[in-house]
N, C-alpha and C positions, 0 to 999 in steps of 0.2 A: 230187198225182196221185190220186185214189179210185178208189180199187178194193175188193174181198173176196178175200180170199186165205184158205184150207181147208187143214186138215191132213189128208189122204185118209188114211193110214198111218204108224206109225215101227217100226221095223224095226231087228233085232241084228243085224248080219252076220258071222260069223264063219272062219275060211280050214277050207276042209273038214276032218271031222271025222278028229282021229287020225294028220292030215297031216306037223302040225309038234309040233315037243319045246319043252318049256320054254325059253326062250334072253335068257339075258340079254347085254345089247350095253356096252359101255362108252363113254363118252365124249370125248372130243378138243380140243386145248384147241382147236380152230376151231370148238367147239359151247358151246364156256361163253358165252364173249360174245354169243350168239342168248339162250340159255334167259330173258333178262327180255323179250321179245316175248311180245303175248297175242295171236300167231297172225297167218296171212297167209289172205287170203280171195280164191280167185278163182271167174269165174263163166263158163262157157263155154256160149254158147247156139246154139244151133242151132232152124231152119228146121225143123219137122213139124206136118202139113196134116192131122193126123188130130184125133181126139177123145177123152175122155177113154176112156169106154171099151174104145177097142182102146189104150190105151196099158197099161192096169190088165192086160188081159185075156190081150195077144201080147208089147210088150215089156218089161213090169217082171221078170216070171220070170225072163228073160232075162239082164236087166243084172244083179239081184240073185247069180244062178248066177257070171255071170263077175266081179264083184265078188269074189266068196267065194275063188274063182280065184286073184286078183292076189291080194289078201291074202296067200294062201297063198307065196309072192314076195316081198312089204314087211311081212313079220309084226311088224317093232320096230312097224311104224305103230297094231298092231293091239292093244299092248301099253301101257303108261306109264310116264311119266315121271318115275324115282323120286327126288325130292331129299332126301335124308336132315339130321339136323343137323349139323352141322361136326364131327366136320373129315372126315366120309365124302364121298365124292365122288359125282355124281346119276352116272344110269342111268340106260338104258331094259329095264323090262323085258317080258315078253310069258310067260302061264300058259295050261295051254289052259283054255278055257272063255270066254277075255278075248277083245272082239266093240267094232263100232263100230259107231258109230247112224246110220240112215239114212234120213231124212225122205220122203218124196211128199207134197209140196204140189200142188193147183190156185191158179191165178192169174187173176181179168178185168184186169189189168193191161196197159196196151196194148202187147204184145212188141216195136213197132218204136220207139216212146218209147225203151223199155230199150237194144234198141240201138240208136241211134242217135249219131250225134258230137256234138250240141246240148249244151248246158249241161241238167242234172239235178241236180236236188235228190238229194245223198247218202242220203238216210233211202229215196226210193225203189227204193232197193237191198235195203233191210234185212229182207224178209219171205224172200228168197231165199238168206242169207248165213247156211248149218248153223254152228248153237248146240254146244260143247264140250256133254258133262256136266260140271256140277257137281267142281272139284277137292275132293278129298278130301285131308286131316290128321289120320292115323289117326299118333301117340305123336310129331307134333311135324315126320312128315315128311311132303312136303309130295307129292302123290299127283296127277299130270297127265294128262292123257286125251288122246291126240296128233293125233288125224284126227274129223272131221266130216261128212258128206256129207249135201248134199237134193238131189233131181231136183225141179225144177216144171214141171207141166206146164198151159200157157197154151191153152185147147183150138182146134186147128182151125189154130195160128198156129205156136206154137214148146215147145221143150222149155230149161231151163235148168240143165244140171249143176253140182252148188258144191261146192266143198271148202274146207274149211278146218284148217287143221295149223300144228302148231308150228312152228318153226323149229329142231326140231332136224334138217332136212335143208332141203337149200336148195333153189333155183327148179327146179334141174335135176333133181333127183331126185324132184321134184313134180309137174314135167313128164312124167320119165319112164313114173310108175305113173300117172300119167292118159292116158299111150300105151297102154302094158299092160292096162290096163282094156279103151281102147276096142277096143285090135286083137283082146281073148277075146274080146266079143262079137259084134264085126264077124264073126270066125269063127266063130259062132253058140253060144259061151257054156259047149265042153259039157264042154273040155279049156282046157290052158293048153301045149298042145304047136306052136302059130303064135309063141310068143316066139321067139325070136332070142336071144342073148349080148347085142347090143344092148338090148335092151328085158330083162336083167333086172339089179339091182341088184348091186354088191359089196362084199361086208359086213367083209373081214379088215382090223381096225383098224391092224393092223401096219406096212401101208404108208404108214401116214402118223409123222414121226418128230420129236422135241424134245431133240433135243440143245442148245438154251441155255434150256432149263426155263421154257420161256413159262407152259407148264399151272398150274407154282406159283405164278407172280404172280396169272392168272387165276382161279387158287381164290381168292383171298385175297380181290379184290376180287370177287369171286363170292357168297362168304358176308356180306360187306357188307352186298351188295344182297339178299339172301335175306333178312335182319332185316326188310325192309319188307314183305318180300307178306301178312303174317297180315291186314293190314289188308283186304285187297284180295279175299282170298277171298269166295265168294258171291257179287262183284260181276262185272258182263259189262259188254261194251265197249257204251258209247251210240254209238249214229245222230246226230251232231247237225243238228237241221232244218237250221241257218243254212247247212251244207257243201256246195258246189257241185261238181260232176263234169265234166270233156268232156274229150272228145277229137280230138286234133289230127295229123295226118298229113306228114310232109316227104318229100316222092315224092324219085327215086334224081335226078334232072337237077339239084333241090335243091341236094340231099345233096355234089352234086359240085360245082355252083355255091360252096355255104360252103364247102367243103375249096380250095379254088380263090383264092379270098379270104385262105386261113390260110395258104397257099405262097407266096402275093405278099410275104409279111410274114416266110416263116420265114427264118430269120438260117441264113445261112450256116457260120460257125464251127458255129453249136448248133442243126442241125436237130432238125425232129422230128416225126408221124408224126399227120399230123391223121384218121383214121379216121371213118368213119358214127357211132358211139356220140360222139367226140367233140366233135364240131361239131353236130352233136343235142340234147346235153345242154350245151354254150354257150350255142346259140340260144337251148334253155328257158332256162336259167337266169337270160340277159339279159333276155327277155322279164318271167319273174319278176320281177325287182328294179324293171323299167320302171315296173313297172304298184304295186308298194309306191312307187317313187320319184313319179310322179303323183298317190296317193293322198292322199301327205304321210307315209304311216309310215316313210317316211326320209327323216328332217332334213337339211339344210343345213349345219347341226354335225357328222350324225356320217358325213360324206365320205370321213373318214378311218379308217374304220373298216371291218376288214376281216370282209368277208360270204364264208360258206361254201358250198362242195358238195362233198357227198359219195357215196362211189359202190362199193361193195363188188365186187370183183372175183374170178371162177373163178380158182385157182391148179393147178386138177390141170392138168397136160402145161406146169407154169412152178417149178414144184420140183426141186431136185438129185435129190427121189427120185422113183422114177413112182410117180401115183395115178392110178387107168384111169377113164377118164368117167362111168361108172355107178356109181365109189364112193357108198356110201351116209353120208352125212351130212354137215355143214356143209364146205365148204373154201376158205373164200373169206377174201382181202384186203380190210382196213378201209379205204380213201385217202379221202384228200382234197384240196380245192385250196380257194384263197381267192386276193381281190383286194379290191383298194379298192370301195368302193360307187360312189366318184364314174369312177373305171375303168371297172366294169359297165356305171352309164348316158351314158358317155361315149358318143362317136361309131363310139370306136373299142371297145366293150364286147364286141363279139362273138370278136374276136380276143383280146383280155385272156382272157377267158373261156377260148377257146379252148386258149393255150396253157398256163395253169393246170392244167388238168386235163390236157393230153399229157403236162405233166410230170411229174403223178402218175403215170399210167400208165407213163412210162419208168420208174421208180424198180420200179414192180413188174416190167419184163421183167428189171431186173437184179440186184434186190435187194428178190424180192419179200417176204423176212420179214424184214426190216433194222428194227429199233425195234417189233416186232408185240406186245412184252411193251408196249407204253402205248394197245396197240390200244382195251380199253376206255375206260381214264381219258383219253386224246385224246376219243373221241365222248361220253361224257359231258363233258365240257369243251363240245364244240360245241353240244349240243342244250341247254345252260341259257344260251348268247350271245343264245336267238333270234333269229340269224344264220344260220340252216344247212337248204338243199334236199340230200333228200336223194331217189336214183331206187331204185329195184328192179325186178326183169324185165331180161330179155335178150330180143332178138331169135331170137338162136342156140338160144332154147328150141324154137322152132320151133311156138307152141301152135296156132297157127291149123294146122296139121298132123296136128289131136288130130281123129281122123275113127271116129268111132260105125255109121257105115256111113249116116249121114242127109246127108255131106256135109263139108266143112272150117264153121267156126262162124260163124255170122253176125258174131258181136262176141265178144272174149273183154275182160275186164276185173277187173283188179286193185282193188281195192275196197280204198282208204283214207277214214280219220276224221279226216285231219289234216292241213291245209294245207303242213306240213313234207315232205313223199313227192310225187313223181312217179314216172310206172310208164314202160316199154318196152317195146315190141314187135315183132314181124313185122307185114307187113301181109298181107292175106287176099287182094289181088285186084292187087294192085302189087307184083311181084316187084323189092326190093330198097328198096323205101318202110320205115318205120317209122311205127311206132303212139305217138304219148305219152299215158300219163292225166295228165291235171291236176287237182286237188284248190286250192278256191279258197274264201274265208271266205262269199264274197255272192254274190250272181249283178252286183252293179255291178263287183265286183273282175272277174268273169269276163268280162263286158262292154268290160271295159280291158285286159286281158290280148287279148283274141280281135284286139280294134284292132290293139294293138301289134305282137301276130304279124303279122297280115297287112301289114302297112303295113313292118315287117320283106322278108317274104315279097317286097317288089316293089320292094325297092332292088336297086339292078344290083349284084353282088358281081363 
């Protein structure tokens, strides 16, 4: 899609002067598996029918001031992830003078195209995604910036507020940060008194307990992983022009119908709970597998090979030790489900997939940290199989509730540049519905997926 893109301004935004001290924040065993992530990219699109001069003169000053006030409460994001040579542990460090980059841009891209649900080339979003400052490496110590923000104006059409963050925080805290910023801006951007405790992060690392020595195991794996980072210094993620993204919606009646289909096969001796998350992920997983099978990517000789579905699960409220909802950091268990190709592409594939995912979740409920010492090893092995689909995001984040005063986002997007991922979010206009972001390698693959998706929706469950 031909368009022009112009950088209007680049700023460095700091917390208010002398408002916060130098801060060092240790990582926990929950954070270490996420250090390999090159960043999470989220885009919030808002309808905004004003010209550029109105935005730069009226909106931008308050947007910048409110961001500064927000950073005061999310201070570690202004700092850097420090990864010294072994055997030192990685940690987050903020010192006075640290700042985050804020890019202000203008685009002539078609706003309605970017905010649509139809297939779009992933590269169409590349000019909207903020980039981290370069990684530094003094004295064999990696120094990774943690946050970058870009605001792009589509004159007389809309605004895109985009954030790229490293996974030293999980999606719940990223969403909390955006809601806090939106709340301060909406309140006038002069102070942060509008933030109640539900929008203020909790930093005490002592709430995370590690009686089984999981951190020591993860650090050994991290040190091995770290040895390969040097070759990636200076490189930036490439948006592959072949990848295609589309959004699919499962409404509440459809989700309830899918649950009922599973309940018919629910064994009374070992009943399982089929949540909206379970049936939605199972439905998409099977549609993906059938797409690959239809295209010949999965050969008949591979029918008995196991395929995997990976999903992080928030452990706040599920551990023996209480962790507040606003805990700053990662608090994710790494779970997976497995099923044979022949089962997933068969007539009963949806139920097979739903049962497999439900079994994984049942382990989380009873023994959330059982086998945790193998999370990193297991995920590395699953990635190497080439038969893995991973879901990111959650409808519980309520990303469509992020209101800067321009109304709810017209569209929320998580940008992936690999077909191994899918995203899950709430739905703007349909309470109880779920939006699923899908990435595939080609438009032909997406057309096949769309056809299979629609046919499956029309089945009588």
